[in-house]
N, C-alpha and C positions, 0 to 999 in steps of 0.2 A: 409526537405519536402519543396517544391517548389509549389508556387502559380501561378495559370493560369494567374491572372489578370495583374500582374506586373512582375511576372519572379523572384521574390525574394526569397531567400533561407531562411528557419526558422529552429532553432534548435529545437528538439523534446523534450528534457527535460525541456528546459527554456522557450521554446515559443518565443525566440526572433529572429527578422531577421538579420542574419548575413552577408546577401550580396544582393546586389540589391538595387532598390529604395527605399524599406522601411527598409533598413537597420537602427537598432537601436530600431525600434518598438517593441512592445512587446505584445502577444495575451494574453488576460485575461483568466486564469487559469477557469476550470471548474471541480467542485467536482466530482470524478469519485468512482467507486468500481471495485476492480478486484476479482471476484468470479467464483465459478465454476457454470455451467448453472444450475445444479441441486439446488445449493443453492439459486440463483437467482429466479429460476421459484418457488420455495417454497414461496419466500417472495412476489414475483409479480405473482400470478396465471394468472392473467389478462394482464401480460406485452406482448409485440409484439416483434418480432425478426426480425432483419434486413436481407433482403435476398439478395444475391448477386445479381450485375446487369447483366444480360444476356449477353449485350453487352461487357461489360469489360471481363467476363468470356472467351466470344470466342475469344477475342484478348490476350488470356492469361496474363494479366496485372496483376491479383491477386497474391500474395506470394502462391507458392506450398505449398501443406500440411506438407512437410519436412523441412520447412524454419528453424525453431528453430534448427532442427538436425544438418544442413548445416551451420549455422552460429557459432555453437559450435565448428567447425574445422576452422573457419576463424581467424588469428590473431588479437587481439584488437588493435583498431586504437590509443589509448592513452594508455601510459605506466605511472603509477602512482607509486611514490616511498614511498611506505606504504606497508611493509610486513604483515600488520595485518592480512589479508586474502587472499585466491587465488583471482586471477583477476577475475574470473568468477565465483565467490561464489554469490549465489541469498541472497538479504538482502532487508529488508524492510526500506526504507528511510524516516525518519520523520524530518521535521523542524517546531519548536516552538518558536515563539520570536525570531528568528534570529538564535537560536542554533540548528545545526542538528545532528542526529545520525542515525548509520547504526544496525538493528537489524538483524544480520543473521538467515535465515528462518531456518537451521539446529539447531540453539540454541531454537528458539521458538517451535519447534518439542519435544524438550526436556524438555522444561521450559515454559508449558502454564497454565494461561496467563504470562507474562511479565509485572511484575508491577514497574514501575520506574518514573523518573523525568527529565524533559527535559525543558530548558528556563524557570524555576520555575513552570511549570507545572505539577502535577501529572498526571501522564500517565498509561494508560493499553493497552498493544499490545496483540491480541487474536487471536488464530487460530481456524478457524472453525472445526466442526466434520469431515468434508471431508478431514482434513488436508491439505488443499490447500487455502482456501479463508481465508484472514487478513483483521482484522479492527483494530482501534485505538481509544481510547476515552480519555477523560480528566475523571479522576476519582474523580471529586469534586461534591460531592450532596449538594445542599442547602448551599454552603459556606464551607461544610467541605469534607476533604479527606477521602475518603474510601479504604480499603484494598479490594481486590477480589481473589476468589479461585474458582476453578473448581470444581464442582460436581462430583466424580468418575461416569465412565460409563452413565453419562447421554445422552440420544438421546431423542428428540434433546437436545444440548448443555444447560447446566444452571450453570449459575454462583452463587455464592452466596457470599455478603459481610460480613464485620465485624460486621453490625449490623442485619444479617440473611435476609435481603432482597434478594430475588432471581431475576435473569436477564436472558436474552437471548441474542443470538449472534447480534441482532439489538442493543443492549445497552437500551432495555426497561425494566423497573421493573415490575415484574409480581405479587408481593405479598407485605404484610405490607401497611402502610399508604401513601406510595408515588408510589403505584401502577399506572403504565401509564406514571411515569417519565422518560425522555429519557436522557441519558448520551450524551454530546456534541462530536460531530465525530470530529477526527482529520485526516486531509488528509494524506494518505501514498502512495508510489511508490515502487512497486518491481522491483528491478533492479538488474544489474550486479555491484558487487563491484567496480570495474575499472571504470564504468561510472558514480554511485554516487560520489565517490571521486573525480573525475576529477571537478565536477559541485559544489563540497561541500568539498572544500580543508582542512577545519577546521573541519570536522565531528568528532564526537565521534565514536567508534565502542562499542556495548554492548557486555559483555562477560558473561558468566554463572555463576550467583551468585552476580552480580553487582547491587546495589541500588542506 
């Protein structure tokens, strides 16, 4: 990314300026959600949608609708010496307390939710009912670690923990004495494996059955 004010170039994953007058500066990260529009709209019924700028549209400066498909045909810019996954396999990248892990989306589609530990933090990685939206939470409730299980065929999605409490995709307890309690959200980044590995060289890779 290039800013208009100084002409500095910024790395999109780390937010660090890598060239120009602001080289070495780092943007402050903002928590984000990567959801399908349907999931976001259900949770935020009064939410507003950013419309394209007509002036930019007229200049053809927005990425075309087939941009993702076109990029799949472009050779990766960074080669990584790590044969664990295909270069362009989509992963959920998570960093907790300095420890990083890549959770392949394909693994999450087969084993949902993934219950793990990372950086000493009990972790819950959850795939939404749309099979595209992904969130992660610390699975510690009132100082105690809990196990979570997907309620089969539940629409909307429901989880049940080992104390019998029911939870939704927002990480909110829906039953029992802790109704309304919210699990702590953990930032995630859906990324290609080659890109995540390049910026997290010591990352672990989750495989089915790991705990």
